[in-house]
VOGU-3710 file (C-alpha; in Angstrom, 3 decimals, decimal comma):
1> masedsflvl> 34,437/-12,239/-54,387  32,706/-12,852/-51,093  28,935/-13,134/-51,066  26,644/-10,513/-49,590  26,319/-12,494/-46,366  30,085/-12,998/-46,026  31,955/-11,142/-43,330  35,507/-10,601/-42,187  36,833/-11,865/-38,877  40,095/-11,264/-37,051
11> vhhrgsikrk> 42,144/-14,207/-35,788  44,380/-13,746/-32,739  46,802/-16,631/-32,505  50,120/-15,696/-30,878  50,911/-14,451/-27,390  47,246/-14,424/-26,394  46,678/-12,655/-23,113  43,730/-13,797/-21,009  42,153/-11,162/-18,744  38,779/-10,679/-17,100
21> trsgvkftdk> 36,488/-7,777/-17,876  32,940/-6,837/-17,003  31,644/-8,626/-20,069  33,780/-11,770/-19,704  37,297/-12,957/-20,574  39,209/-11,360/-23,433  42,015/-12,768/-25,601  44,306/-10,341/-27,355  47,544/-10,446/-29,287  49,482/-8,195/-31,617
31> dplcivlspt> 49,411/-10,235/-34,846  45,830/-10,951/-35,952  44,857/-12,918/-39,059  41,935/-12,139/-41,366  39,544/-14,823/-42,613  36,377/-14,429/-44,683  33,418/-16,599/-43,640  30,164/-17,180/-45,522  27,019/-19,232/-44,808  28,367/-21,942/-47,111
41> tsydalvssv> 31,637/-22,311/-45,214  31,893/-25,802/-43,742  33,538/-26,764/-40,494  36,352/-28,570/-42,311  36,937/-25,550/-44,568  37,169/-23,316/-41,480  39,749/-25,610/-39,901  41,753/-25,737/-43,103  41,678/-21,930/-43,503  42,988/-21,387/-40,000
51> lvklglegvk> 45,845/-23,853/-40,382  46,803/-22,498/-43,831  46,861/-18,916/-42,549  49,034/-19,967/-39,639  51,295/-22,080/-41,870  50,625/-25,074/-39,665  48,833/-27,351/-42,128  49,994/-30,903/-41,541  51,806/-29,828/-38,367  48,966/-28,911/-36,051
61> rvkkffyrip> 45,322/-29,848/-35,850  42,382/-27,889/-34,508  41,081/-29,447/-31,318  38,031/-27,233/-30,746  36,538/-23,821/-31,430  34,946/-21,580/-28,849  32,229/-19,178/-29,942  31,821/-16,016/-27,872  28,022/-15,820/-28,097  26,040/-12,827/-26,788
71> ttvlhdtvky> 23,431/-14,008/-24,289  22,076/-10,804/-22,770  22,354/-7,081/-23,120  21,835/-4,912/-20,048  21,782/-1,172/-20,614  24,786/-0,654/-22,867  26,801/-3,710/-21,820  26,764/-7,041/-23,682  27,238/-10,203/-21,680  28,599/-13,330/-23,345
81> dcftigsded> 28,845/-17,049/-22,819  31,023/-19,788/-24,209  29,641/-21,964/-27,012  31,531/-24,916/-28,498  31,817/-25,299/-32,267  32,543/-28,839/-33,421  30,438/-29,531/-36,504  28,721/-27,902/-39,458  25,488/-27,630/-37,459  27,312/-25,874/-34,665
91> lqvlflsrrq> 28,856/-23,452/-37,130  25,380/-22,425/-38,313  24,748/-20,956/-34,861  27,297/-18,277/-35,665  25,545/-17,253/-38,873  22,065/-17,399/-37,365  23,115/-15,294/-34,410  24,843/-12,767/-36,647  21,829/-12,640/-38,972  19,540/-11,822/-36,043
101> fsesggsnrn> 21,686/-8,864/-35,115  21,953/-7,720/-38,709  18,198/-7,921/-39,361  17,519/-5,674/-36,389  18,761/-2,702/-38,385  21,616/-1,748/-36,086  24,952/-0,409/-37,242  28,014/-2,639/-37,281  31,245/-1,796/-35,628  34,628/-3,525/-35,438
111> antiatvags> 35,562/-5,595/-32,398  39,240/-5,610/-31,362  39,048/-8,109/-28,516  37,887/-11,692/-28,073  35,965/-12,961/-25,033  35,553/-16,632/-24,178  33,518/-16,502/-20,965  30,211/-14,649/-20,576  30,020/-12,216/-17,734  26,519/-13,426/-16,909
121> ssrpavasts> 27,643/-16,993/-16,342  29,360/-18,393/-13,284  30,936/-21,244/-15,284  34,717/-21,517/-15,675  36,440/-20,608/-18,895  36,507/-24,097/-20,363  34,935/-25,779/-23,315  31,226/-25,775/-22,572  28,906/-28,554/-23,660  25,780/-26,511/-23,064
131> vpvyepaiqp> 24,684/-22,940/-23,342  23,972/-21,526/-19,863  20,634/-20,034/-18,871  19,779/-17,039/-20,978  19,020/-13,702/-19,395  16,921/-11,095/-21,182  18,517/-8,529/-23,395  17,785/-4,826/-23,587  20,224/-3,560/-26,174  23,476/-5,078/-27,493
141> aaspsfavdl> 26,701/-3,164/-27,411  29,596/-5,414/-28,529  30,445/-8,517/-30,604  30,559/-12,286/-30,095  33,799/-14,157/-30,849  35,473/-17,503/-31,520  38,411/-19,072/-29,780  40,133/-22,160/-31,153  42,292/-24,667/-29,294  45,134/-26,130/-31,343
151> sgnvgeevgy> 46,116/-29,556/-30,078  49,755/-30,073/-29,259  50,313/-26,491/-28,108  48,571/-25,823/-24,832  47,476/-22,260/-24,294  47,745/-21,192/-27,926  44,277/-20,264/-29,088  42,855/-18,726/-32,183  39,847/-16,404/-31,923  37,413/-15,168/-34,508
161> gehlpaevqc> 35,666/-11,844/-33,880  32,726/-10,550/-35,902  30,820/-7,299/-36,348  27,695/-6,936/-34,228  24,737/-4,625/-34,831  23,434/-2,340/-32,106  19,923/-3,706/-31,732  18,382/-7,158/-31,471  14,771/-8,097/-32,164  13,691/-11,737/-32,114
171> pppagvgegl> 9,939/-11,990/-32,663  8,341/-15,378/-31,961  8,293/-17,480/-35,157  5,068/-18,342/-36,907  3,411/-21,518/-35,807  4,966/-21,527/-32,376  3,110/-18,780/-30,488  0,167/-21,000/-29,579  2,239/-23,758/-28,137  5,027/-21,856/-26,506
181> cddpddddve> 4,424/-18,152/-25,962  2,186/-17,487/-22,982  -1,133/-15,773/-23,486  -0,986/-12,385/-21,774  -4,618/-12,740/-20,768  -4,074/-16,194/-19,295  -2,109/-14,989/-16,306  -3,805/-13,447/-13,296  -7,271/-13,533/-14,879  -9,499/-12,668/-11,964
191> pdmiaddsgd> -13,105/-13,634/-11,330  -15,811/-11,007/-11,480  -15,246/-10,076/-7,849  -11,692/-8,848/-8,319  -10,308/-6,377/-10,850  -8,110/-7,827/-13,612  -4,358/-7,560/-13,353  -3,911/-7,169/-17,086  -0,508/-6,213/-18,265  1,325/-7,394/-15,188
201> dvgasnpirv> 2,327/-10,832/-16,356  2,977/-11,177/-20,049  4,474/-14,585/-20,537  6,686/-13,496/-23,387  8,579/-11,195/-21,046  9,854/-14,087/-18,971  13,083/-15,872/-19,920  12,425/-19,165/-21,762  14,713/-22,148/-21,369  14,757/-25,065/-23,779
211> tggsssgtqq> 17,680/-27,296/-24,754  18,053/-29,657/-27,619  20,744/-32,053/-28,825  23,028/-31,271/-31,746  24,060/-33,605/-34,493  26,934/-34,786/-32,363  24,641/-35,607/-29,484  26,478/-33,443/-26,978  25,891/-29,857/-28,046  22,908/-27,849/-26,686
221> ypphfssldl> 21,716/-24,676/-28,361  20,169/-21,421/-27,286  16,370/-21,327/-27,483  14,905/-20,515/-30,877  11,704/-22,262/-31,870  10,974/-21,752/-35,535  10,835/-25,498/-36,184  9,945/-26,923/-32,774  6,872/-29,025/-32,129  6,306/-28,142/-28,484
231> hamrqddypg> 3,576/-29,116/-26,050  3,255/-26,429/-23,396  3,088/-28,096/-20,003  2,491/-25,405/-17,409  2,938/-26,569/-13,875  -0,239/-24,894/-12,706  -2,293/-26,562/-15,474  -1,186/-30,187/-15,168  -0,662/-31,116/-11,518  -1,116/-34,779/-12,308
241> qlagfgardt> 2,104/-34,877/-14,356  4,298/-33,494/-11,625  5,377/-36,778/-10,124  7,761/-37,225/-13,012  8,668/-33,543/-12,941  9,663/-33,742/-9,311  11,747/-36,843/-9,901  13,592/-35,301/-12,819  14,320/-32,099/-10,910  15,536/-33,690/-7,696
251> egsagmtefq> 19,175/-33,306/-8,625  20,621/-30,008/-7,444  17,592/-29,139/-5,318  18,810/-29,738/-1,814  16,251/-28,790/0,786  13,364/-28,665/-1,696  10,424/-30,985/-1,127  9,747/-32,972/-4,293  6,473/-34,350/-5,655  6,052/-38,086/-5,582
261> vgqqfpdkde> 3,771/-40,606/-7,206  0,670/-41,138/-5,104  0,908/-37,801/-3,304  -2,556/-36,527/-2,349  -4,052/-33,097/-1,745  -7,287/-32,079/0,036  -8,650/-30,349/-3,042  -7,715/-28,939/-6,427  -6,909/-25,474/-5,082  -4,449/-26,927/-2,591
271> allsvktysi> -2,773/-28,947/-5,351  -2,477/-25,904/-7,606  -1,084/-23,834/-4,757  1,548/-26,482/-4,017  2,544/-26,629/-7,677  2,857/-22,848/-7,983  4,801/-22,566/-4,741  7,175/-25,303/-5,939  7,655/-23,493/-9,240  8,344/-20,193/-7,518
281> rrgrkgiwev> 10,797/-21,742/-5,080  12,681/-23,405/-7,931  12,847/-20,109/-9,794  11,183/-21,635/-12,825  9,136/-19,618/-15,255  7,344/-22,593/-16,849  8,049/-26,123/-18,025  7,676/-27,409/-21,603  8,322/-30,817/-23,016  10,113/-30,905/-26,401
291> kryngphtcl> 8,449/-33,511/-28,642  10,348/-32,781/-31,859  13,392/-30,643/-32,681  14,373/-29,929/-36,268  17,710/-28,174/-35,976  19,865/-25,621/-34,199  18,434/-22,138/-33,768  19,251/-19,108/-31,668  17,217/-16,372/-30,060  18,127/-13,744/-27,537
301> atsissdhrs> 15,711/-12,808/-24,787  14,630/-9,180/-25,077  13,456/-8,312/-21,577  14,088/-9,053/-17,950  11,547/-9,623/-15,194  11,912/-9,974/-11,445  8,351/-11,275/-11,336  7,107/-14,844/-11,648  4,144/-15,952/-13,717  2,991/-18,438/-11,084
311> ldyhviatfi> 3,094/-15,816/-8,344  -0,463/-14,691/-9,078  -2,817/-12,983/-6,678  -4,333/-16,316/-5,628  -0,980/-17,519/-4,264  -0,264/-14,157/-2,670  -3,717/-14,103/-1,043  -3,033/-17,444/0,618  0,318/-16,227/1,914  -0,890/-12,881/3,303
321> mpmvradasv> -4,086/-14,307/4,807  -2,735/-14,397/8,419  -1,516/-10,798/8,190  -4,827/-9,549/6,805  -6,744/-11,534/9,405  -4,689/-9,927/12,174  -5,021/-6,399/10,773  -7,270/-5,607/7,832  -5,669/-2,167/7,541  -2,184/-3,557/6,906
331> nikvllnata> -0,404/-1,467/4,300  -0,070/-2,809/0,743  3,639/-1,995/0,714  4,154/-4,095/3,827  2,366/-7,016/2,193  4,299/-6,534/-1,046  7,677/-6,597/0,668  6,726/-9,555/2,840  5,676/-11,445/-0,296  8,888/-10,553/-2,107
341> ahfgfrptyr> 11,022/-11,594/0,848  9,203/-14,919/1,157  9,059/-15,987/-2,500  12,119/-14,225/-3,882  10,120/-12,472/-6,619  8,573/-9,024/-6,475  4,952/-8,824/-7,684  3,255/-5,646/-8,805  1,501/-3,301/-6,403  -1,873/-3,941/-7,993
351> rvwmakqkav> -1,533/-7,707/-7,790  -0,855/-7,483/-4,058  -3,806/-5,102/-3,742  -5,990/-7,652/-5,544  -4,639/-10,401/-3,304  -5,571/-8,391/-0,236  -9,088/-7,839/-1,555  -9,435/-11,581/-2,115  -8,102/-12,334/1,363  -10,554/-9,853/2,854
361> aiiyrdwdes> -13,381/-11,424/0,846  -12,448/-14,909/2,097  -12,222/-13,792/5,718  -15,160/-11,374/5,751  -17,277/-12,750/2,880  -17,715/-11,621/-0,691  -17,737/-7,890/-1,483  -20,874/-7,999/-3,632  -22,853/-10,388/-1,450  -22,048/-8,216/1,554
371> ynelprwvlg> -24,517/-5,588/0,340  -27,389/-8,077/0,280  -26,589/-9,106/3,857  -27,354/-5,616/5,166  -31,169/-5,983/5,259  -30,912/-9,189/7,301  -28,359/-7,597/9,600  -30,762/-4,728/10,255  -33,457/-7,214/11,248  -31,018/-9,249/13,317
381> vqltmpgtva> -29,519/-6,340/15,265  -32,937/-4,843/15,973  -33,977/-8,209/17,365  -30,758/-8,391/19,393  -31,009/-4,863/20,800  -34,463/-3,301/20,603  -34,122/0,419/20,049  -31,371/0,102/17,470  -31,841/2,633/14,680  -30,907/1,403/11,198
391> vlktcpvrvg> -32,174/3,200/8,103  -31,328/1,615/4,732  -31,951/3,532/1,512  -31,826/1,940/-1,948  -32,209/3,065/-5,566  -34,145/1,246/-8,284  -32,341/-0,817/-10,888  -33,387/-0,156/-14,477  -32,778/-2,644/-17,261  -33,695/-1,607/-20,775
401> gqedeshayf> -35,725/1,330/-19,505  -37,762/-0,909/-17,180  -37,404/-1,086/-13,415  -36,114/-4,403/-12,100  -38,200/-4,955/-8,978  -36,144/-7,964/-7,915  -32,960/-5,893/-7,420  -32,105/-2,547/-5,860  -28,884/-0,547/-5,667  -27,474/0,276/-2,241
411> hrmfwtfppc> -27,602/4,036/-1,711  -27,202/5,079/1,925  -27,457/3,676/5,412  -27,595/5,268/8,882  -27,250/3,305/12,105  -26,734/3,769/15,832  -27,221/1,638/18,931  -29,146/2,237/22,193  -25,969/2,375/24,351  -24,628/5,150/22,099
421> ieafrhckpl> -27,864/7,109/22,379  -27,798/6,802/26,170  -24,062/7,558/26,356  -24,393/10,897/24,595  -26,654/12,197/27,355  -23,669/11,996/29,749  -21,044/13,372/27,364  -20,022/16,960/26,763  -22,758/18,890/24,930  -20,935/18,903/21,609
431> vsidgthlyg> -20,533/16,557/18,669  -17,860/16,394/15,969  -18,823/15,194/12,520  -16,554/14,177/9,675  -16,189/11,646/6,888  -13,524/9,149/5,894  -13,123/7,258/2,628  -13,647/3,517/2,279  -10,799/1,329/0,993  -11,797/-1,757/-0,925
441> kyggtllvai> -13,397/-3,008/-4,096  -16,120/-0,346/-3,912  -15,712/3,271/-2,944  -17,854/5,339/-0,646  -17,620/7,420/2,507  -18,153/6,558/6,149  -19,677/9,487/8,073  -19,128/9,449/11,830  -20,481/11,514/14,734  -18,006/11,645/17,623
451> aqdgnsnilp> -18,682/12,609/21,229  -16,313/12,966/24,200  -16,771/12,020/27,828  -15,474/13,899/30,872  -12,245/11,905/30,863  -11,310/13,045/27,326  -12,203/9,673/25,782  -13,649/9,910/22,276  -16,749/7,889/21,466  -18,424/7,358/18,068
461> vafalvegen> -22,194/7,585/18,562  -23,624/7,353/15,037  -22,555/6,178/11,579  -23,633/6,415/7,953  -22,473/4,838/4,703  -23,003/7,206/1,787  -21,809/7,618/-1,785  -19,696/10,661/-0,901  -19,774/14,015/0,851  -22,467/16,212/-0,667
471> aeswsfflsh> -25,451/18,217/0,528  -27,893/15,294/0,191  -25,720/12,756/2,011  -24,934/15,143/4,862  -28,599/16,081/5,170  -29,477/12,380/5,377  -26,933/11,809/8,139  -27,542/14,962/10,184  -31,323/14,674/10,095  -31,219/11,171/11,579
481> lrqhvttqpg> -28,480/12,185/14,011  -30,599/15,028/15,338  -33,736/12,915/15,468  -32,321/9,856/17,218  -29,115/10,788/19,104  -28,418/14,485/19,718  -31,825/15,648/20,862  -30,552/18,042/23,576  -30,901/21,812/22,953  -27,919/24,146/22,752
491> llvisdrhng> -25,480/21,614/21,256  -22,328/22,614/19,402  -21,452/20,920/16,093  -17,755/20,948/15,142  -17,040/20,256/11,481  -15,000/21,365/8,527  -16,180/24,036/6,084  -17,738/21,621/3,589  -20,589/23,241/1,683  -22,705/20,092/2,081
501> ikaaleapdg> -22,492/20,383/5,872  -23,308/24,071/5,709  -26,422/23,422/3,606  -27,617/20,623/5,905  -27,114/22,615/9,111  -28,816/25,696/7,709  -31,886/23,812/6,483  -35,001/25,320/8,156  -36,417/21,935/9,152  -33,111/20,304/10,129
511> gwlppaafra> -33,193/21,290/13,799  -29,627/22,657/13,769  -30,286/26,394/13,713  -29,553/28,581/16,797  -30,490/28,498/19,597  -31,272/24,778/19,234  -27,732/24,163/18,048  -24,599/26,083/17,142  -21,803/25,476/14,685  -18,026/25,775/14,940
521> fcirhvavnf> -15,216/25,047/12,510  -12,386/22,598/13,019  -9,348/24,849/13,280  -7,166/22,259/11,584  -9,250/22,426/8,433  -9,336/26,235/8,600  -5,556/26,330/8,891  -5,221/24,059/5,860  -7,373/26,375/3,767  -5,398/29,325/5,083
531> altfkgkdar> -2,094/27,699/4,096  -3,271/27,300/0,510  -3,125/31,092/0,155  -0,345/31,987/2,588  2,626/29,666/2,413  4,928/28,948/5,285  4,491/27,308/8,664  4,919/30,589/10,531  1,799/32,084/8,932  -0,207/28,994/9,771
541> rllvnaayak> 1,092/29,001/13,349  -0,001/32,605/13,875  -3,541/31,801/12,757  -3,769/28,723/14,998  -2,474/30,658/18,010  -5,061/33,362/17,411  -7,795/30,717/17,215  -6,738/29,065/20,485  -6,604/32,376/22,347  -9,050/32,346/25,263
551> tevefdywfd> -9,287/36,106/25,710  -9,768/39,004/23,354  -6,495/40,549/24,519  -4,550/37,431/23,599  -6,379/37,175/20,279  -5,523/40,788/19,426  -1,863/40,111/20,252  -1,561/37,332/17,658  -3,743/39,180/15,175  -1,475/42,217/15,316
561> imrsenpamc> 1,526/40,032/14,554  -0,312/38,610/11,555  -1,129/42,122/10,380  2,513/43,158/10,637  3,590/40,105/8,646  0,979/40,447/5,916  -2,234/42,483/6,184  -3,869/40,120/3,673  -3,777/37,401/6,336  -6,084/39,392/8,579
571> dwanrieysl> -8,361/40,177/5,657  -8,657/36,455/4,902  -9,448/35,607/8,535  -11,956/38,444/8,877  -14,102/36,892/6,157  -15,001/34,094/8,592  -17,234/34,894/11,534  -15,155/34,901/14,724  -17,582/32,720/16,662  -16,997/29,907/14,146
581> wtqycdqgrr> -13,225/29,573/14,507  -11,999/31,420/17,633  -12,205/30,057/21,144  -12,682/33,355/22,956  -15,937/34,033/21,058  -17,550/30,583/21,445  -19,020/31,348/24,905  -17,502/28,177/26,324  -19,368/25,785/24,023  -16,222/24,094/22,718
591> fghmttnise> -14,994/22,848/26,135  -11,517/23,492/24,720  -11,979/21,252/21,668  -10,819/22,840/18,447  -10,753/19,860/16,021  -13,082/17,044/14,902  -10,938/14,166/16,282  -11,871/12,016/13,296  -8,333/10,706/12,840  -8,083/9,726/16,502
601> cvnsilkgvr> -11,439/7,964/16,315  -10,504/5,969/13,223  -7,057/5,032/14,497  -8,038/4,077/18,036  -11,553/2,625/17,663  -12,407/2,004/14,021  -8,969/0,956/12,766  -9,249/-1,317/9,757  -13,018/-1,145/9,278  -12,636/0,980/6,142
611> nlpvcslvka> -10,930/-1,986/4,469  -13,852/-4,370/4,998  -16,942/-5,228/2,929  -19,915/-3,091/3,958  -21,771/-5,642/6,079  -18,564/-6,628/7,870  -17,866/-2,926/8,409  -21,269/-2,411/10,019  -20,808/-5,509/12,171  -17,346/-4,291/13,165
621> tygrlvelfv> -18,758/-1,062/14,595  -20,934/-3,160/16,907  -17,977/-5,278/18,019  -15,604/-2,343/18,503  -18,162/-0,433/20,586  -18,766/-3,499/22,745  -15,047/-3,671/23,479  -14,837/0,077/24,173  -17,835/0,144/26,510  -16,573/-2,838/28,509
631> rkgreaeaqm> -13,039/-1,463/28,897  -13,948/2,127/29,765  -16,862/1,089/31,939  -14,603/-1,103/34,042  -12,073/1,705/34,426  -14,706/4,182/35,609  -16,263/1,625/37,964  -12,879/0,800/39,487  -12,098/4,494/40,038  -15,465/5,033/41,704
641> gtgqqfsqyl> -14,757/2,084/43,978  -11,702/3,869/45,374  -13,807/6,847/46,424  -12,738/9,200/43,624  -15,249/11,824/42,533  -13,708/13,231/39,372  -12,135/11,896/36,218  -8,411/11,374/35,922  -8,222/14,113/33,310  -9,730/16,694/35,659
651> vkcieanlkt> -7,585/15,615/38,609  -4,399/16,142/36,593  -5,549/19,585/35,449  -6,470/20,677/38,984  -3,130/19,480/40,354  -1,268/21,478/37,706  -3,359/24,599/38,456  -2,769/24,297/42,203  0,986/24,411/41,667  0,625/27,632/39,700
661> arcftvtvyd> -1,694/29,262/42,264  0,982/29,603/44,949  2,296/32,941/43,700  -0,987/34,898/43,746  -2,216/37,762/45,888  -6,022/37,603/46,361  -8,299/40,517/47,171  -12,002/39,978/47,853  -14,490/42,652/46,748  -17,959/41,217/47,189
671> rdnseytvae> -18,212/38,420/49,645  -21,775/37,566/48,765  -21,156/37,340/45,008  -17,695/35,906/45,412  -16,001/38,641/43,396  -12,204/38,723/43,590  -9,108/40,151/42,027  -5,956/38,069/41,815  -2,552/39,670/41,341  0,009/37,312/39,856
681> ttptgsfslg> 3,601/37,878/40,970  6,990/36,247/40,596  7,969/33,634/43,220  9,919/36,283/45,127  7,032/38,742/44,948  9,228/41,403/43,371  7,337/41,853/40,098  3,664/41,803/39,174  2,688/39,639/36,183  -0,858/40,948/35,892
691> syrvslgsqt> -4,150/41,171/37,701  -7,295/39,138/36,942  -10,916/39,478/37,999  -12,531/36,254/39,201  -16,230/35,573/39,780  -16,923/32,262/41,420  -20,660/32,891/41,144  -20,658/33,198/37,348  -17,586/30,923/37,008  -15,576/33,374/34,960
701> cdcgyfqalh> -12,039/34,728/35,002  -10,230/37,320/32,924  -7,727/34,636/31,856  -10,547/32,868/29,974  -9,751/29,337/31,145  -12,537/29,107/33,747  -15,369/29,721/31,291  -13,697/27,917/28,369  -12,928/24,620/30,148  -15,670/24,657/32,810
711> fpcphalacc> -13,446/23,913/35,788  -11,489/26,309/38,086  -8,399/27,966/36,651  -5,370/28,744/38,890  -6,831/32,141/39,790  -10,172/30,632/40,831  -8,396/27,994/42,913  -6,468/30,779/44,679  -9,766/32,503/45,505  -11,215/29,263/46,888
721> aysrltwqpy> -8,174/28,739/49,052  -8,276/32,320/50,273  -11,970/32,050/51,290  -11,571/28,461/52,565  -14,011/27,145/50,001  -13,893/23,819/48,207  -13,411/23,979/44,469  -15,566/20,926/43,654  -18,889/22,836/43,235  -17,370/24,892/40,427
731> vhqvyrlssv> -16,626/21,857/38,234  -18,994/20,971/35,396  -21,056/17,852/35,995  -19,581/16,126/32,943  -16,198/15,759/34,702  -17,621/13,755/37,606  -16,954/10,027/37,653  -20,661/9,375/37,990  -21,171/10,997/34,575  -18,215/9,163/33,038
741> fgvyhmgftp> -19,562/5,881/34,340  -23,014/6,813/33,049  -21,563/7,032/29,530  -20,686/3,317/29,606  -23,312/2,115/32,044  -25,626/0,641/29,433  -24,019/-2,392/27,893  -24,491/-4,264/24,648  -26,273/-7,574/24,173  -24,490/-10,585/22,657
751> pipegfwppy> -25,568/-10,751/19,019  -28,066/-13,386/17,981  -26,471/-15,948/15,589  -27,230/-15,258/11,958  -29,120/-18,486/11,613  -31,789/-17,077/13,920  -32,163/-13,711/12,225  -35,617/-12,991/10,799  -35,934/-13,675/7,061  -35,690/-10,713/4,729
761> vgptvipdps> -38,396/-10,326/2,101  -37,582/-7,750/-0,514  -35,401/-6,995/-3,522  -31,808/-8,188/-3,612  -29,529/-5,324/-2,617  -26,533/-5,010/-4,934  -23,678/-2,488/-5,105  -23,872/0,437/-7,459  -21,510/-0,343/-10,375  -20,476/3,297/-10,550
771> mrraregrpr> -18,912/2,966/-7,093  -16,499/0,217/-8,143  -12,856/1,170/-8,251  -10,927/1,281/-11,531  -10,294/-2,166/-12,966  -6,900/-1,303/-14,401  -3,776/0,365/-13,119  -2,595/0,983/-9,616  -5,460/1,783/-7,220  -5,530/5,482/-6,614
781> strirtnmde> -5,835/7,068/-3,217  -9,155/8,799/-2,675  -7,646/11,298/-0,274  -6,696/14,760/-1,512  -3,396/15,443/0,208  -2,995/18,851/1,821  -0,876/20,446/4,512  -2,786/18,338/7,018  -0,819/15,345/5,765  2,549/16,899/6,594
791> adpnrpkrcg> 4,482/14,857/9,120  5,019/16,237/12,589  8,757/17,006/12,909  8,655/15,857/16,529  7,255/12,428/15,731  9,733/9,507/15,630  10,656/8,454/12,134  9,238/5,179/10,877  10,380/2,665/8,309  9,113/3,398/4,812
801> lcrqpghtrr> 8,209/-0,269/4,263  6,690/-1,722/7,429  5,872/1,644/9,093  7,462/0,538/12,369  9,881/2,754/14,348  13,440/1,816/15,199  14,887/1,181/11,732  14,897/2,459/8,160  13,910/1,023/4,789  17,448/-0,214/4,160
811> scpqagrpig> 17,624/-2,239/7,379  13,980/-3,344/7,434  13,628/-7,067/8,260  10,757/-7,216/5,762  13,157/-6,433/2,950  14,567/-9,957/3,140  16,914/-11,284/0,486  17,509/-9,584/-2,877  14,447/-9,540/-5,077  14,301/-11,315/-8,410
821> tggne> 16,298/-14,398/-7,493  14,438/-17,630/-7,345  17,250/-19,964/-6,356  17,120/-22,051/-3,217  19,026/-20,983/-0,164
//
């Protein structure tokens, strides 16, 4: 009776048909034999059994056996390779492989076909003297097999099929983990300045390749290391041993630069980078040297990875350095795809994020040290430009209940420059305030006050770094803004409906109460809040149109439509005071501006600064403003040199209004007070389109444009033409080129080199640990997405990877070659 470990195999020996399938090559015939094998069966006994069953003993001899060994399991498909059986040791591979499948607890099932070539291998269907590279397995689904070549009868083969369980588990053997299996914590271990990338690169998940000689000296076995004495030799740990490594690997590496004896590197980091890059290019997951091998073993890889253990964030940081230097706001996905296309392996999102933070730290200095540079920068910039306002607030550090006087936590900082203070005096009498999140190792919020000149150019005039948007932080910012920059009476503040802003503006001692200042809401934020209750773009459009209406009649028109659609819409809008969100009730204080312009300011002037360490961010505002003042100042000066009196924005508006004013009939009523009525007709004069009262003295018109925009509307221009008056006196002073030039007249001073800054005497400023981003997992966006983030349907579509127009993700040049292949091209 067969032993417990014995099993039955089918032998196909006549009329074998060879055909290719997804899992390899199959051999079938219609007259199979049955043979029982056990762990004690010898190679000679196997040969004898086959010949006896076939009745060919003494007539034929067995030339070779082929073992159809499972090498990888992907989804529910097993992939096989060809393994030669020529000795007792080789035969043990069959039993060890079968035992692994059996111990996994899977259920056996019969196999009716025999495969001799693994689908995962590109080798021909011949007798193989080595097992090809193993790919990781997920779950097995079919059986391995034998094929035997009988000498003297070419093409007649005998195959042995076995039962295969449905699950494979090959844990690392005892005594080998320290020398062979990679330490999960050893890969991508970051210094204190960068968050750890734990869990991204577990060495055991990478395919392992080791070969060893059989008793015959020609056979190589799949990797299984229960009895191996291995010395792990990682390429990134032993650069000095790579001269031999390069020499051994020269064969089959056309186009790859090899290491040579005597090769020199500038420093250790450069040597390590070269080693890791070489390893990545060769597609290697690690190199080990086998010192002792005690017998044939098998093990199937259990996972697959398109990543590479040497492709850590240090290597990625070196590669992406030029891109980050050119644009610190470059998207992580763009960097990730560029890295994957260059190295052939796809790293994790977080590792690329960490690499970007390291690149930023190298280019713009360390994230933590940047906080301690702020006090010296304050002293340096005040020495460079007297009149600069910089207010730095810190919090005490407590250790064990005692205050540490040598250190202080960064809390808040406000700053502005003399040219910004002077510029605001020539801008429109309104200021937009908003906040934007910081992107980097530490969180926080950048508060910005934005002004606008008479040529519709936006200009940031004051900044603050705070822990977030709350009543205290907004009070800190607005109090200094009012004290140092926006000192004029009657200003308008445009903001969102944040409760912190409301509390700061309504503070009795803040200086923002009427009539010293007035408040208005950003209609974009109001519409977003409105859309949370009333879904649909049509409802939102009706509210926005009502807000932009310049007359009460027009407002009532849109409001009536809203009421007919849903009376609850009007009830919602009526809960907000009209003067805060409608243009017709603002008494002309908005100058036509209905939003905060924060996105335009960040994208056009402050692009990328949110990705920088705090001191580099503050320095960047100085540099960006210098560039803006020089460029816009030159434009205004050149326009004044040609004799122009008004800004380009106003000239375009007046030209458009003059074209419209040709179909008006003007009637004068009070010559002294310049009171008129203007009847608007069709070009043929057949139909009247309405009549409007115009007062040039009070600069008003029933259409609402004159008083809202502070320059003549088409009806006012028709009255000027009728009375032979020039329209220039009725334009607000802010639109004159002299005012626009006055905005940029005061220039900046070249900064004093840091070596000449005054010394700072005080506690070391350090970042608040509570502001550090999460150390694990993918960095989360700090923005709460709302309807404001919906894409404009009229905007051109951009690539989902590189964010450039003209192509899609599929055809993006950044996509490069297929990911997960490390071979040379």
